[in-house]
C-alpha distance (Angstrom), angle and dihedral (degrees) to the residues before:
residue distance angle dihedral
M1 . . .
L2 3.80 . .
S3 3.77 90.9 .
Q4 3.81 90.7 56.1
I5 3.82 91.4 51.7
E6 3.80 89.9 47.2
R7 3.81 91.2 50.3
F8 3.83 91.0 49.0
L9 3.80 92.4 49.1
S10 3.80 92.4 49.3
K11 3.83 91.4 54.9
Y12 3.84 95.2 54.2
P13 3.84 109.9 35.4
T14 3.82 94.7 144.0
I15 3.79 93.5 55.0
I16 3.79 91.4 48.4
Q17 3.81 92.4 49.1
T18 3.82 89.6 49.2
I19 3.80 91.4 51.9
A20 3.82 90.1 48.4
A21 3.82 91.3 50.3
I22 3.83 92.4 48.5
S23 3.80 91.9 49.6
T24 3.83 91.9 48.6
F25 3.82 90.7 49.1
S26 3.82 90.3 48.9
A27 3.80 91.4 50.7
V28 3.81 91.6 51.8
I29 3.83 92.8 48.4
T30 3.81 91.3 48.1
S31 3.81 93.2 50.0
L32 3.83 91.6 48.4
W33 3.81 90.9 49.8
I34 3.81 91.9 49.6
A35 3.82 91.5 48.1
Q36 3.81 91.7 51.1
A37 3.81 93.4 45.8
S38 3.81 92.1 52.6
N39 3.83 91.4 60.9
K40 3.81 95.8 50.3
P41 3.79 115.3 105.9
K42 3.79 114.9 -105.1
I43 3.78 119.6 -168.7
S44 3.75 138.1 162.8
A45 3.78 119.9 -154.5
K46 3.78 133.2 -175.0
V47 3.79 130.6 -171.9
S48 3.79 113.0 -147.2
A49 3.78 144.9 146.4
A50 3.80 118.7 -75.8
F51 3.78 125.1 -155.2
P52 3.82 113.1 -170.0
I53 3.78 113.6 -137.6
Y54 3.80 93.1 -150.2
N55 3.79 138.6 15.3
D56 3.79 112.0 -89.1
P57 3.81 112.0 -159.2
L58 3.82 92.0 -174.3
F59 3.82 93.3 66.0
N60 3.82 95.9 20.5
L61 3.82 93.5 -115.9
N62 3.78 117.7 163.6
E63 3.80 120.9 -156.9
E64 3.81 90.6 -143.2
K65 3.83 93.0 61.0
T66 3.79 131.6 75.3
Y67 3.77 120.0 -130.5
I68 3.77 135.2 -170.0
S69 3.79 115.7 -124.8
I70 3.77 140.4 178.2
D71 3.78 123.6 -139.8
I72 3.82 113.8 -155.9
K73 3.80 118.6 -167.6
N74 3.80 122.2 -169.3
K75 3.81 106.7 -139.7
G76 3.81 95.6 169.4
N77 3.78 134.0 90.8
S78 3.81 97.4 -111.2
P79 3.81 132.5 54.8
I80 3.80 118.9 -95.2
Y81 3.78 121.9 -136.7
L82 3.80 124.3 -146.8
S83 3.78 130.6 -171.0
T84 3.80 132.9 -152.0
Y85 3.80 92.9 -90.4
S86 3.80 98.7 40.1
L87 3.81 95.3 118.4
Y88 3.80 124.1 69.2
W89 3.80 140.4 152.6
S90 3.79 122.8 -122.1
A91 3.80 134.1 178.6
H92 3.79 104.7 -176.3
P93 3.08 129.2 -156.6
F94 3.81 92.3 24.3
T95 3.75 96.1 55.5
N96 3.77 131.2 18.1
M97 3.79 91.0 -156.7
N98 3.78 125.0 97.8
G99 3.79 120.1 -145.4
L100 3.80 110.7 -139.0
I101 3.78 115.0 -144.3
T102 3.77 126.9 -135.3
T103 3.77 109.8 -162.6
I104 3.78 134.3 -148.6
T105 3.80 94.8 -137.7
P106 3.81 117.7 44.2
I107 3.79 121.3 -95.8
P108 3.82 109.2 -116.4
E109 3.78 115.2 -119.2
K110 3.79 94.1 -142.9
I111 3.81 134.9 24.4
E112 3.79 114.5 -166.1
P113 3.83 122.3 -139.8
G114 3.78 113.4 -81.3
T115 3.81 94.2 17.1
N116 3.75 133.2 99.0
A117 3.78 139.1 -149.1
T118 3.78 128.8 -150.7
I119 3.78 117.9 -152.5
I120 3.80 122.6 -168.3
I121 3.80 106.3 -139.5
S122 3.80 106.0 -176.9
E123 3.79 148.0 -50.0
F124 3.80 115.0 -69.8
P125 3.84 99.1 -116.5
Y126 3.81 91.9 48.2
I127 3.81 95.4 48.8
C128 3.82 91.8 44.7
K129 3.80 90.4 54.2
K130 3.80 92.8 46.7
L131 3.81 94.9 46.2
N132 3.81 92.3 47.1
G133 3.80 87.7 53.5
F134 3.81 90.7 45.9
L135 3.81 93.6 50.4
G136 3.81 97.1 37.6
S137 3.78 126.2 -129.6
R138 3.82 98.1 -91.5
F139 3.81 118.5 88.7
I140 3.80 92.7 -7.1
H141 3.84 91.5 155.6
L142 3.80 88.2 61.8
K143 3.79 97.3 38.8
I144 3.81 94.2 50.7
N145 3.82 89.3 67.6
F146 3.82 89.2 62.2
L147 3.81 95.0 48.0
K148 3.80 110.4 118.2
L149 3.76 133.8 176.8
N150 3.80 106.7 -143.1
I151 3.78 127.9 -157.7
K152 3.79 115.3 -156.2
L153 3.78 115.5 -164.1
Q154 3.79 122.3 -150.2
N155 3.80 91.1 -108.8
G156 3.84 90.7 59.4
Y157 3.81 101.4 -102.1
I158 3.81 113.8 136.4
F159 3.79 123.1 -154.5
Q160 3.80 129.8 -176.4
A161 3.77 122.6 -134.0
K162 3.77 120.8 -136.7
I163 3.81 111.4 -115.9
C164 3.80 116.6 -149.2
K165 3.82 113.7 -118.5
G166 3.80 91.0 -128.1
I167 3.78 90.2 60.7
K168 3.80 91.2 50.1
N169 3.82 90.1 52.5
I170 3.80 91.8 50.3
I171 3.82 90.9 49.6
I172 3.82 90.5 52.4
R173 3.80 91.6 52.3
G174 3.80 88.1 46.3
């Protein structure tokens, strides 16, 4: 059996060398792709309701009010960098505008790997009023499905935060 394999291999050395070269090239390309993918930022973000446990005079948070917040978790291997205007609303294709967000709590400049940051965006009644104005009053039940909160990192990557359905329903009722 081994002699037959040896005889076959001796008849076609060029084909075997070509296959070996292709497999080596494929291994190099795969390792480069994996190395590049490991350095890309990976985040998960969720927009939800926030209920302060105590009054915070520093940020003017009241425990009797409901706020909307975003929780950003860095799931990558490198730190992510945010700027002051990293967060904005979009509702493409219904509007080509982007609604920049000013937040109550400051946006952190850097989020280390494996950590998260919670940012209080606004009070519920205020954000509902602003988003209803942003989306317009016509067909709001359709437009709300296209509402996205985007996070733009300093290196140009853009991620979309998941918005809880309960928040979307509250925004519709305004």
